[in-house]
Structure formats: C-alpha cells, structure tokens
N, C-alpha and C positions, 0 to 999 in steps of 0.2 A: 275707630268707632266714631262716626259722625253723629253729632247731636244737633238736631234741628229745633225749631220753635216748639213743636208739640212735646218733644221729649223734655225740654227744659221746663215747660209749664207743668208737666206731670211731676218732675223732680221738685219743683217749687211747692206744689201742693203737698207732697209727701213730707217735705221738711217742715212746712207750716203745721201739718197735723202732728208731727212728732214733737216739735218744740213749742209751738204756740206763738202767736204774734208778739206778745209782750216780751217773751224771752229772746226772740229773734232781734227785736229792736234794741234790747239791752246789749246783746252780743255785738251787734253792728256798731253801736256807740263805743264800746270798749275797743273794738277792732280799729276804729277811726283814731281813737286816742293813742293806741299802740303804734299805728303807722306814723302819726304825727311825731311822737317821741322818737321813733327810729330815725326819721328823716332829720330831726334836729340833732340827734347824736351823731349821725353819719356825717353831717356837715361840720361837726366840731363846735356847734353852737350850744351855749347854755341858756337857761331860761331868762337870765337878765339881759343878754344880748338880743334875744328874740323880742322881748318886751320893748327894748330900746328901739329896735328897728321898726316895730309897729308904731311907736310914738312918733318917730321921725317921719314915717310915711303919712301919718295923719296930719302932722303939722305942715307938710308940703302941699296938701290938697287945697285948691282954691276955694274961697268962700262963696 
C-alpha cells in the first residue's frame, strides 16, 4: 500500500480531529523524552555523565 502526500494529509487531519492539537503536542514531547532516555540507556550513559559531557562541550566553545 503506497501512501502519497494526499493520503498522509488526510491521515493527519483525522488524527488532529481525534486527539486535538494540545494532546498531540503533549504526546510528541513525551515521545521525544522517551527516545532521548532510550538512547542514553542504550549507550550505557547515566545522567551524570551526560551532564558532564554537555559541560565539557560548552567549555570548549570559543568565545
């Protein structure tokens, strides 16, 4: 089953009508957090090492 642009737009409109814009944005935010946590856990990183890496990269940026 090939889905082109018109079919995807119709599907998007149906999803928006069913869930509403506010709920979709909340779900997408939670999905992003879940994906980020999954990637961190997959790499064997914990929150402290992730924060340390971010601090290191910020300190290396030229002023």
